[in-house]
C-alpha positions in Angstrom: 31.6 10.7 34.2 32.3 9.8 37.8 31.8 6.0 38.0 29.9 6.3 41.3 27.6 9.0 39.8 27.0 6.8 36.7 26.0 3.9 39.0 23.7 6.0 41.0 22.0 7.5 37.9 21.5 4.1 36.2 20.4 2.3 39.3 18.2 5.1 40.7 20.1 5.1 44.0 19.1 8.4 45.6 21.3 7.9 48.7 24.5 7.6 46.8 23.6 10.6 44.7 22.9 12.7 47.8 26.2 11.7 49.3 28.1 12.6 46.0 26.4 16.0 45.8 27.3 16.8 49.5 30.9 16.0 48.9 31.2 17.8 45.6 28.2 19.6 43.9 30.2 20.1 40.7 30.2 16.3 40.1 26.8 16.8 38.3 28.6 18.5 35.5 30.5 15.4 34.5 29.4 13.6 31.3 29.7 10.2 29.6 31.7 9.8 26.3 28.4 10.6 24.5 28.2 13.8 26.5 25.2 12.5 28.5 24.8 14.1 31.9 23.2 12.2 34.9 20.0 14.0 34.1 20.0 12.5 30.5 20.5 9.0 32.0 17.7 9.5 34.6 15.4 10.8 31.8 16.1 7.8 29.7 15.6 5.2 32.5 12.6 7.0 34.2 14.2 7.7 37.6 12.1 10.6 38.8 13.6 11.0 42.2 17.1 11.1 40.8 15.9 13.8 38.3 14.3 15.9 41.0 17.4 15.8 43.2 19.7 16.7 40.2 17.4 19.7 39.2 17.3 20.9 42.8 21.1 21.3 42.7 21.7 22.1 39.0 18.9 23.5 36.9 21.3 24.4 34.2 21.5 20.6 33.4 18.0 21.0 31.9 19.6 22.7 28.8 22.7 20.6 28.6 23.1 18.8 25.3 24.7 15.4 24.5 26.6 14.5 21.3 23.3 14.4 19.3 22.4 17.8 20.8 19.5 16.2 22.7 18.5 17.8 26.0 17.1 15.6 28.8 13.6 16.7 27.7 14.3 15.3 24.2 15.4 12.0 25.8 12.3 11.8 28.0 10.0 12.6 25.1 11.6 10.0 22.9 11.5 7.2 25.4 8.0 8.0 26.7 8.7 8.4 30.4 5.7 10.5 31.2 6.6 11.3 34.9 10.1 12.5 34.0 8.8 14.4 31.0 6.1 16.2 33.1 8.8 17.1 35.7 11.1 18.5 33.0 8.3 20.4 31.4 7.4 22.1 34.7 10.9 23.3 35.1 11.1 24.3 31.4 8.0 26.5 31.7 9.7 28.6 34.3 12.9 28.8 32.4 13.9 32.4 31.5 14.0 33.0 27.7 16.7 35.3 26.4 14.6 37.1 23.8 17.3 39.7 23.1 19.9 37.1 22.0 17.3 34.8 20.5 18.1 31.9 22.9 15.2 29.5 23.0 13.9 27.9 26.1 14.1 24.1 26.8 10.7 23.6 25.1 12.0 25.0 21.8 15.5 23.7 21.9 16.4 21.5 18.9 18.8 18.6 18.4 21.1 18.0 15.4 18.0 17.1 13.3 16.3 20.3 14.4 13.7 18.2 16.3 12.1 19.8 19.3 11.0 17.6 22.2 7.5 17.7 20.6 8.8 16.3 17.4 10.3 13.3 19.3 7.1 12.7 21.3 4.8 12.7 18.2 7.2 10.6 16.1 7.1 7.9 18.8 3.3 8.2 19.3 3.4 9.5 22.9 0.1 11.4 23.1 0.1 12.4 26.7 3.6 13.8 26.6 2.7 15.6 23.4 -0.3 17.2 25.0 1.7 18.4 28.0 4.3 19.9 25.7 1.6 21.7 23.7 -0.1 22.9 26.8 3.2 24.5 27.9 3.9 26.1 24.5 1.2 25.7 21.8 3.2 27.4 19.0 5.9 24.7 19.1 3.5 22.6 17.1 4.5 24.5 13.9 8.3 24.5 14.3 10.1 22.8 11.4 12.9 20.3 11.6 15.6 19.7 9.0 13.1 17.6 6.9 10.8 20.7 6.9 8.3 18.7 8.9 6.3 20.2 11.8 4.9 18.2 14.6 1.5 18.7 12.9 2.8 16.9 9.8 4.0 13.9 11.9 0.9 13.8 14.1 -1.3 13.8 11.0 0.6 10.9 9.5 0.7 8.9 12.7 -3.0 9.4 13.4 -2.7 11.2 16.7 -6.1 12.9 16.6 -5.9 14.6 20.0 -2.5 16.1 19.2 -3.7 17.4 15.8 -6.8 18.9 17.4 -4.8 20.6 20.1 -2.4 22.1 17.5 -5.2 23.3 15.3 -7.1 24.8 18.3 -4.3 27.5 18.5 -4.3 29.9 15.6 -1.0 30.7 13.9 0.1 32.8 11.0 1.2 30.4 8.3 4.5 31.5 6.8 5.6 31.0 3.2 8.2 28.5 4.4 5.5 26.4 6.1 3.5 26.3 2.9 6.4 24.8 1.0 6.5 20.9 1.0 9.0 18.9 3.2 12.3 17.9 1.7 11.1 14.3 1.3 8.3 15.5 -1.0 5.5 14.3 1.2 3.6 17.6 1.1 1.4 19.3 3.7 -0.2 17.9 6.9 -3.2 17.0 4.7 -1.0 14.9 2.5 0.4 13.2 5.5 -3.0 12.4 6.9 -4.0 10.9 3.5 -0.8 8.8 3.5 -1.7 7.4 7.0 -5.3 6.8 5.9 -6.8 8.8 8.8 -10.2 10.1 7.6 -11.1 11.8 10.9 -7.9 13.9 10.8 -8.5 14.7 7.1 -11.9 16.1 8.0 -10.5 18.0 10.9 -7.8 19.6 8.8 -10.3 20.5 6.0 -12.6 22.1 8.6 -10.1 24.2 10.4 -7.4 24.7 7.8 -9.3 24.6 4.4 -6.4 26.2 2.6 -4.4 23.0 3.0 -6.4 21.4 0.2 -4.8 23.6 -2.4 -1.2 22.7 -1.4 0.9 20.4 -3.5 4.1 18.4 -2.9 7.4 18.8 -4.8 6.0 16.7 -7.7 2.9 18.7 -8.0 0.7 16.1 -6.4 -2.4 17.2 -4.4 -4.0 15.2 -1.6 -6.2 13.4 -4.1 -3.2 12.1 -6.0 -2.1 10.5 -2.7 -5.5 9.0 -2.0 -5.5 7.6 -5.6 -2.1 5.9 -5.0 -3.3 4.4 -1.7 -6.6 3.2 -3.2 -8.6 4.8 -0.4 -12.1 5.3 -1.8 -13.4 6.8 1.4 -10.6 9.4 1.5 -11.3 10.2 -2.2 -15.0 10.8 -1.3 -14.1 13.2 1.5 -11.7 15.2 -0.6 -14.0 15.5 -3.7 -16.9 16.5 -1.6 -14.8 19.4 -0.2 -13.1 20.3 -3.5 -14.3 18.6 -6.7 -11.7 20.5 -8.8 -9.0 18.2 -7.4 -10.0 15.6 -9.9 -9.0 17.8 -12.8 -5.6 19.0 -11.4 -2.5 17.5 -12.9 0.9 17.0 -11.3 4.2 18.0 -12.9 4.1 14.8 -15.0 0.8 15.9 -16.4 -1.1 13.2 -14.7 -4.5 13.6 -12.9 -5.5 11.6 -9.9 -7.4 9.2 -12.2 -4.1 8.6 -14.1 -2.4 7.8 -10.8 -5.3 5.5 -9.7 -5.1 3.6 -13.1 -1.3 3.2 -12.7 -1.6 1.7 -9.2 -4.7 -0.4 -9.9 -6.7 1.6 -7.4 -10.2 0.4 -8.4 -12.1 1.9 -5.4 -10.6 5.3 -6.1 -11.4 5.1 -9.8 -15.0 4.3 -9.1 -15.4 7.2 -6.6 -13.7 9.7 -8.9 -15.9 8.8 -11.9 -19.0 8.7 -9.7 -18.5 12.3 -8.6 -16.6 13.7 -11.6 -17.5 11.5 -14.6 -15.9 13.9 -17.1 -12.5 13.4 -15.4 -12.1 10.4 -17.7 -11.4 12.9 -20.5 -8.3 14.2 -18.8 -5.0 13.4 -20.7 -1.4 13.7 -19.7 1.4 15.5 -21.6 1.5 12.6 -24.2 -2.2 12.7 -24.8 -2.9 9.5 -22.8 -6.0 9.1 -20.7 -6.4 6.7 -17.8 -7.3 3.8 -20.1 -3.9 4.2 -21.8 -2.1 4.3 -18.5 -3.9 1.1 -17.3 -2.8 -0.7 -20.4 0.8 0.4 -20.2 0.9 -0.3 -16.4 -0.6 -3.9 -16.8 -3.3 -3.0 -14.3 -6.1 -5.2 -15.7 -8.3 -4.6 -12.7 -8.1 -0.8 -13.2 -8.8 -1.2 -16.9 -11.9 -3.3 -16.2 -13.1 -0.8 -13.6 -12.6 2.1 -16.1 -14.5 0.4 -18.8 -17.3 -0.3 -16.4 -17.6 3.3 -15.2 -16.9 5.2 -18.4 -20.0 5.8 -20.6 -18.6 7.6 -23.7 -17.2 5.5 -26.5 -15.1 8.5 -27.6 -13.1 8.3 -24.3 -12.6 4.6 -24.7 -11.3 5.1 -28.2 -9.4 8.3 -27.5 -6.0 8.5 -29.3 -2.8 9.8 -27.7 -0.3 12.1 -29.4 0.8 9.3 -31.7 -2.7 8.4 -32.6 -2.7 5.2 -30.6 -5.9 4.2 -28.8 -5.8 2.0 -25.7 -6.3 -1.0 -28.0 -3.3 0.1 -30.1 -1.1 0.2 -27.0 -2.4 -3.2 -25.7 -1.5 -4.8 -29.1 1.8 -2.9 -29.4 3.0 -4.0 -25.9 1.6 -7.5 -26.1 -0.8 -7.0 -23.2 -2.9 -10.1 -24.0 -5.4 -9.7 -21.1 -5.9 -6.0 -21.7 -6.4 -6.7 -25.4 -9.1 -9.3 -24.8 -10.8 -7.2 -22.2 -11.0 -4.3 -24.6 -12.2 -6.5 -27.5 -15.0 -7.8 -25.3 -16.4 -4.2 -25.0 -18.6 -3.4 -27.9 -17.7 0.2 -27.7 -14.1 -0.4 -28.6 -13.4 0.3 -32.2 -10.7 -1.9 -33.8 -10.9 0.0 -37.1 -9.2 3.3 -35.9 -5.9 4.2 -37.6 -3.0 5.7 -35.7 -0.6 8.3 -37.1 1.2 5.6 -39.0 -2.0 4.6 -40.7 -2.3 1.3 -38.8 -5.0 -0.4 -36.9 -4.2 -2.4 -33.7 -4.0 -5.4 -36.0 -1.6 -3.6 -38.3 0.6 -2.8 -35.3 1.0 -6.5 -34.5 1.5 -7.4 -38.2 4.4 -5.0 -38.5 6.4 -7.1 -36.1 9.1 -9.2 -37.9 8.8 -12.0 -35.5 6.2 -12.9 -33.0 5.9 -15.1 -29.9 2.8 -17.2 -29.3 1.2 -14.4 -27.2 1.4 -12.0 -30.0 0.1 -14.5 -32.5 -2.9 -15.1 -30.3 -3.5 -11.3 -30.0 -3.3 -11.1 -33.8 -5.9 -13.8 -34.3 -8.2 -12.0 -31.9 -7.8 -8.7 -33.6 -8.4 -10.2 -37.0 -11.7 -11.7 -35.8 -12.7 -8.3 -34.3 -11.9 -6.5 -37.5 -13.8 -9.0 -39.7 -16.8 -8.4 -37.5 -16.7 -4.6 -37.1 -14.7 -3.1 -39.9 -16.5 -4.4 -43.1 -17.4 -0.9 -44.1 -14.0 0.6 -43.6 -12.3 -1.4 -46.4 -9.2 -2.0 -44.3 -6.4 -4.0 -45.9 -3.5 -5.9 -44.3 0.0 -4.7 -44.9 0.9 -6.4 -48.2 4.4 -7.0 -46.9 3.1 -9.0 -44.1 -0.3 -10.3 -45.1 1.0 -13.4 -46.9 4.1 -14.2 -44.8 4.3 -17.0 -42.4 5.2 -15.6 -39.0 8.1 -17.2 -37.3 7.7 -18.1 -33.7 10.7 -16.9 -31.7 11.8 -18.3 -28.4 11.4 -15.1 -26.5 11.3 -14.4 -22.8 7.5 -14.6 -23.0 7.8 -18.2 -24.2 10.2 -19.2 -21.5 7.9 -17.6 -18.9 5.0 -19.5 -20.5 6.8 -22.8 -20.3 7.6 -22.1 -16.6 3.9 -21.3 -15.9 2.7 -24.5 -17.6 5.2 -26.5 -15.7 4.2 -25.0 -12.4 0.5 -25.4 -13.1 1.0 -29.1 -14.1 3.1 -29.8 -11.0 0.7 -28.2 -8.6 -2.3 -29.9 -10.2 -0.6 -33.3 -10.1 0.3 -32.8 -6.4 -3.3 -31.8 -5.6 -4.7 -34.9 -7.5 -2.3 -37.2 -5.6 -3.1 -35.8 -2.2 -6.9 -35.8 -2.7 -6.8 -39.3 -4.2 -5.0 -40.6 -1.2 -7.4 -38.8 1.2 -10.3 -40.8 -0.5 -8.9 -44.0 0.9 -7.9 -42.6 4.3 -11.2 -41.1 5.3 -11.3 -39.1 8.6 -12.3 -41.3 11.5 -11.5 -44.5 9.6 -13.7 -47.4 8.5 -15.9 -50.0 10.2 -14.0 -53.3 10.4 -17.2 -55.2 10.2 -19.1 -53.5 7.4 -16.3 -51.4 5.6 -18.2 -48.1 5.6 -16.9 -44.8 7.0 -17.6 -44.4 10.7 -18.4 -40.7 10.4 -20.4 -40.9 7.2 -23.5 -39.4 8.7 -21.7 -36.3 10.1 -22.5 -33.2 8.1 -18.9 -32.0 8.0 -17.8 -35.4 6.7 -20.1 -35.0 3.7 -18.7 -31.6 3.0 -15.2 -33.1 3.1 -16.1 -35.8 0.6 -17.6 -33.3 -1.8 -14.8 -30.8 -1.6 -12.1 -33.4 -1.8 -13.8 -34.8 -5.0 -14.0 -31.3 -6.5 -10.3 -30.7 -5.8 -9.2 -34.0 -7.3 -11.4 -33.7 -10.4 -10.4 -30.1 -11.1 -6.7 -30.9 -10.8 -7.0 -34.0 -13.1 -8.7 -31.9 -15.7 -5.9 -29.4 -15.6 -3.3 -32.1 -15.9 -4.9 -33.7 -19.0 -5.8 -30.4 -20.7 -2.2 -29.3 -20.4 -1.0 -32.6 -21.9 -3.4 -32.7 -24.9 -3.7 -29.0 -25.6 -0.1 -28.9 -27.0 -1.6 -30.4 -30.2 -2.9 -26.9 -30.9 -0.4 -24.5 -29.1 -1.9 -21.3 -30.5 -5.3 -22.0 -29.0 -3.8 -23.5 -25.9 -1.5 -20.5 -25.4 -4.2 -18.6 -23.6 -7.6 -20.2 -23.5 -6.5 -23.4 -21.9 -4.2 -21.5 -19.6 -7.1 -19.4 -18.4 -9.2 -22.4 -17.6 -6.3 -24.2 -16.1 -5.8 -21.2 -13.8 -9.5 -21.1 -12.8 -9.7 -24.8 -12.1 -6.5 -24.8 -10.1 -8.0 -21.9 -8.0 -11.1 -24.0 -7.5 -9.1 -27.1 -6.6 -7.0 -25.1 -4.0 -10.1 -23.7 -2.4 -11.7 -27.1 -2.3 -8.6 -28.5 -0.6 -8.8 -25.9 2.1 -12.4 -26.8 2.7 -11.5 -30.5 2.8 -8.7 -29.9 5.3 -11.0 -27.7 7.5 -13.9 -30.2 7.5 -11.6 -33.3 8.0 -10.0 -31.7 11.1 -13.3 -30.5 12.4 -15.1 -33.9 12.1 -12.2 -35.7 13.8 -11.3 -33.4 16.8 -14.6 -31.5 17.4 -15.9 -33.8 20.2 -12.5 -34.1 21.9 -11.0 -30.7 21.6 -13.4 -28.2 20.2 -11.2 -25.1 20.4 -8.6 -26.8 18.1 -11.3 -27.4 15.5 -12.4 -23.8 15.7 -8.9 -22.5 15.4 -8.2 -24.7 12.3 -11.5 -23.5 10.7 -10.6 -19.9 11.3 -7.1 -20.3 9.8 -8.5 -22.1 6.8 -11.2 -19.4 6.3 -8.6 -16.7 6.6 -6.2 -18.1 4.1 -8.1 -16.9 1.0 -8.4 -13.4 2.4 -4.7 -13.3 3.2 -3.9 -14.3 -0.4 -6.3 -11.6 -1.7 -4.6 -9.1 0.6 -1.2 -10.0 -0.9 -2.1 -10.3 -4.6 -5.3 -8.3 -4.8 -7.0 -8.4 -8.2 -4.0 -10.2 -9.7 -5.2 -13.5 -8.3 -8.0 -13.5 -10.8 -5.7 -13.3 -13.8 -3.0 -15.7 -15.1 0.6 -14.4 -14.7 1.3 -13.3 -18.3 
């Protein structure tokens, strides 16, 4: 490109541009190494006057493409320059379309990704530019790019309600190609709206294009499968109210939306599905597993707890898969200690059922040649449950294993257990040390004459003392329990670990309260806004932790 022209286009110098055009009008045809014309540059940088002058002397530049096959309108739509985009759209509307040779106008021209300018605008969230493009050519909202995504797909995913509404307001004849899912397997515009969590757009799509609810992606997932994966209870409610049969449809892996919810620990979705379609709990996949089986295999204890709470029939809870294994069998087989104990607490769970190998859940564990401490604890729990519930079944232990002494192996589980105990003990000791020190360095200090705390009558100070004491005592209990419980490692293996985890959570929360109140009582009168900010940060910390770990925070990491 002519250096002077490049300088004029980038700096927006209209006088230099006019002089260049007067000297040689063909200078506008020169391009950069990336095949960008001066109009491309003006569109990217937002120089409207430069763009107008260029178009006055060379309208053909409107359809010139750079190395990425972008026209100036693509560039303006991607960068969000509304004034330039509006100018280019006005010129594009008057552009003659060669229908005979199938040449598209500037509004429908595509780049190397087959994106139209509208694709670029909605991808980058520019609503006003998108609306202008749709006003100029409504049908462009259904053109597909190389990913087989239309602007409607992208707008639905990005939550651009006005754009979606504008596209839907213009009827179109849906082709077979448009009904097929995008190459990335993300399904129809309805799937995209569910992915984005945009309930208003979902309602809009269901109202104006009800046929979308029947479409599936390349894996056979319908929109409810996506809601289940995202744990969006409100979205689940909307979809089921429109089409309850979605709860019973399976994807190509044979899984219903309840299976997917169980796999991803989506408790709110589980509750909503079972509220509207309680018999969906009877759905099984190709291996005969229901949602309870999936929750056990996936280690989603929160989902398992939610399923047990919402399923009424004992037959479903004790349902066997193709191998005759109930959820309890799988929990024992895969050493899911928390799932096993959760199932055994439910009176409807039957530990006496035999699988296809003629074994109860206890028998499955007994068949192991070696066991780590987790498995030994599971075995003890299953034995107690059988003794209580299986007296009439005359179940016998495997004679080959009933009398043998199980050998504890140093497995990965044991190494992980030792690491957990060490971490708990270290954290508890640190909390005890810090809180003990805080007892003798009270906020505000002591009276030199009488020795009492100067801020003792302040309400926040009293909260500090109580929370600090709770934190120290809780952490000390954890330290001593973890020391002495080694005397009975089988019992300690889980029970003490559970209580240690709970007390450490209490100690941590108490420390947060102590920090918050200590800062508040000291700086409140001098700098109130600092005290308020500290209080907000401390109050938000538990919610941030919950957002990161979710239900897992309630359970020990085993």
